[in-house]
VOGU-3710 file (C-alpha; in Angstrom, 3 decimals, decimal comma):
1> mptrhvhtay> 166,438/-184,422/208,337  169,986/-184,403/206,886  171,544/-181,083/206,014  172,614/-180,533/202,336  175,934/-178,861/201,770  176,364/-176,755/198,589  179,932/-176,654/197,306  180,911/-173,102/196,246  184,670/-173,446/195,931  184,500/-172,876/192,166
11> rpayflllls> 182,829/-169,454/192,476  185,955/-167,296/193,216  187,737/-168,761/190,198  184,662/-168,142/188,018  184,380/-164,511/189,058  188,122/-163,929/188,552  187,833/-165,280/185,008  184,794/-163,091/184,306  186,571/-160,025/185,698  189,648/-160,631/183,543
21> lvvavaacde> 187,468/-160,881/180,426  185,727/-157,574/181,241  189,077/-155,834/181,756  190,431/-157,218/178,476  187,385/-156,038/176,501  187,564/-152,597/178,100  191,248/-152,347/177,186  190,505/-153,253/173,580  187,735/-150,650/173,387  190,016/-148,000/174,844
31> etigpqtrgs> 192,701/-148,825/172,300  190,189/-148,735/169,453  188,720/-145,348/170,284  191,947/-143,754/171,445  193,181/-140,546/169,781  194,938/-140,983/166,428  198,512/-139,709/166,334  199,287/-137,171/163,626  202,224/-135,377/162,042  202,977/-133,402/158,878
41> vqgvvqdaet> 205,087/-133,249/155,717  206,883/-130,283/154,169  208,725/-130,473/150,898  209,811/-128,980/147,608  209,485/-130,024/143,965  212,415/-129,117/141,692  213,681/-129,638/138,160  216,095/-132,587/138,230  218,602/-130,873/135,898  218,556/-127,273/137,076
51> napitranvt> 217,161/-127,586/140,633  214,783/-124,759/139,701  211,516/-124,794/141,687  208,506/-126,219/139,868  205,371/-124,214/140,567  201,789/-125,550/140,613  202,891/-129,173/140,585  200,194/-131,503/141,878  201,289/-133,360/145,035  199,366/-136,418/146,287
61> tspptqsvlt> 199,945/-139,149/148,860  199,478/-142,895/148,996  197,647/-143,875/151,188  195,533/-140,858/150,177  195,306/-137,853/152,524  195,404/-134,513/150,702  196,072/-133,140/147,230  197,922/-129,810/147,072  199,706/-127,592/144,549  203,241/-126,314/144,998
71> sdsgtfalpd> 203,780/-122,602/145,599  205,747/-120,138/143,471  208,885/-121,368/145,248  208,045/-125,015/144,541  207,239/-125,793/148,172  204,257/-127,684/149,585  202,882/-128,686/152,981  200,684/-131,566/154,139  199,727/-130,659/157,708  197,958/-132,773/160,310
81> iptgnysiea> 197,934/-136,191/158,620  197,915/-139,598/160,385  201,312/-141,004/161,273  202,740/-143,791/159,123  204,619/-144,493/155,906  203,619/-142,568/152,762  204,521/-142,340/149,107  204,528/-138,641/148,124  204,073/-138,152/144,357  204,429/-134,988/142,269
91> nktgydarav> 202,912/-134,476/138,802  203,490/-131,570/136,456  202,778/-131,184/132,761  205,975/-131,599/130,755  207,604/-133,762/133,445  207,574/-137,435/134,325  205,818/-138,115/137,629  207,986/-139,186/140,546  207,361/-140,312/144,126  209,486/-140,431/147,280
101> qvnvqenqta> 208,907/-142,351/150,518  208,563/-140,636/153,905  207,741/-141,698/157,444  205,434/-139,366/159,367  205,922/-139,516/163,139  203,787/-138,104/165,943  204,073/-134,311/166,298  207,008/-134,306/163,835  207,444/-132,793/160,347  208,891/-135,089/157,696
111> satillergd> 210,737/-133,515/154,755  210,519/-134,510/151,094  212,465/-133,300/148,067  211,042/-134,458/144,724  213,160/-134,022/141,582  211,219/-134,254/138,316  212,749/-135,069/134,946  211,381/-133,521/131,790  209,181/-135,688/129,590  207,813/-135,329/126,081
121> dfgeqsdsla> 204,573/-137,348/126,122  202,078/-134,697/127,166  201,383/-133,089/123,795  199,909/-134,050/120,470  200,678/-132,316/117,185  199,255/-132,711/113,712  200,520/-130,905/110,615  198,629/-127,757/111,604  197,355/-128,060/115,219  199,522/-128,437/118,317
131> aevtnwfndr> 197,744/-129,082/121,628  199,145/-129,698/125,096  198,054/-129,881/128,738  199,598/-126,875/130,461  198,444/-127,670/134,004  196,101/-129,939/135,947  195,236/-130,762/139,535  192,766/-132,769/141,620  190,082/-130,812/143,475  188,246/-132,539/146,333
141> vnrdstgpds> 184,826/-131,106/147,200  182,779/-132,143/150,236  179,446/-130,358/150,405  178,157/-132,795/153,047  180,552/-133,568/155,882  178,816/-136,906/156,479  179,566/-138,237/153,001  182,654/-138,913/150,898  184,464/-136,241/148,908  183,660/-135,624/145,252
151> ifadvefsar> 186,778/-135,456/143,079  187,155/-133,228/140,023  190,052/-132,978/137,602  190,739/-129,318/136,730  192,655/-129,188/133,459  194,200/-126,258/131,585  195,413/-126,588/128,002  196,562/-124,701/124,938  195,822/-125,266/121,231  198,010/-123,527/118,622
161> nagdvrirgy> 197,765/-123,254/114,856  201,211/-124,552/113,900  200,538/-124,674/110,151  200,314/-122,205/107,317  196,532/-122,301/106,727  193,714/-120,860/108,760  191,827/-123,390/110,920  188,028/-123,139/110,791  187,412/-125,362/113,813  189,170/-127,978/115,906
171> evyfeintae> 188,676/-130,647/118,559  191,062/-131,858/121,255  190,612/-135,248/122,946  191,975/-135,697/126,461  192,735/-138,840/128,458  192,524/-138,797/132,270  194,133/-141,791/133,985  193,025/-142,787/137,503  193,285/-145,848/139,732  189,652/-146,584/138,785
181> gtfsqevsgd> 190,285/-146,494/135,032  190,775/-144,071/132,144  188,289/-141,304/131,330  187,965/-139,108/128,252  187,035/-135,500/127,634  186,479/-133,703/124,344  186,896/-129,943/123,885  186,120/-128,040/120,679  187,221/-124,623/119,504  186,570/-122,123/116,751
191> sldtgqrdig> 188,840/-120,603/114,135  192,571/-120,110/114,614  194,737/-117,943/112,382  198,237/-119,158/111,624  200,382/-118,853/114,750  197,346/-118,080/116,954  196,964/-119,891/120,273  193,831/-120,660/122,314  194,071/-121,078/126,086  191,271/-123,092/127,658
201> gfrkyipaea> 190,303/-125,459/130,417  187,685/-127,853/131,696  186,540/-129,493/134,921  185,529/-133,161/134,991  184,114/-135,340/137,749  186,121/-138,545/138,263  185,666/-141,401/140,804  189,309/-141,343/141,958  192,181/-138,858/141,857  193,795/-138,311/138,467
211> qnvrvqdvyw> 197,281/-139,761/138,169  198,078/-138,043/134,872  196,286/-136,107/132,125  197,376/-136,053/128,500  196,198/-135,073/125,032  195,169/-138,248/123,248  194,359/-136,868/119,786  193,410/-133,732/117,820  191,179/-132,973/114,855  190,950/-129,796/112,766
221> eansd> 189,328/-128,433/109,625  190,967/-125,953/107,279  189,127/-122,764/106,288  187,776/-123,230/102,787  187,873/-119,502/101,956
//
């Protein structure tokens, strides 16, 4: 009975190819799950004309990482953020927003100096009622570490009787601009004597961080007495 010979010369090449594919996949997985490099940013926000520090300015990043307020000396810090290129933006009532570009490198601290110029589009005044946003900032809240953050706009404002008659009641209408659209908030107040000022605030849930907050309109009623 003749003997059958099985040719196996192709097997070493086949196994070498299979082994190379396994090594390549393992290398990709290792790269994917490897530790993310991180660095930090430190900076200061100042008045463009006087170089005076601007306190409680809202500082955000794009791509988004953290939202912080400047200290009494105008400084801020963004620690432990992923490395890469960022746009660092500062917002403060009474100033035009401005952003600077930084590159965050591994285990390094990038510096940023943001100079803000004064603006005049944050207030609304009628013949007798002057209202303005005095401060605002984004507040991220995460009650469940497995889910996304909830974002709230915290807004402080003032309303002043700038006329010569007593105000019986008033309403202030605010506009909050975000990357997801514009949102409104209405706040009402009671009587204001001439020259009197009310200081107030509100907190509003928004789907994305506020980019600016302004008074859109005001309404008031004179005291009939």
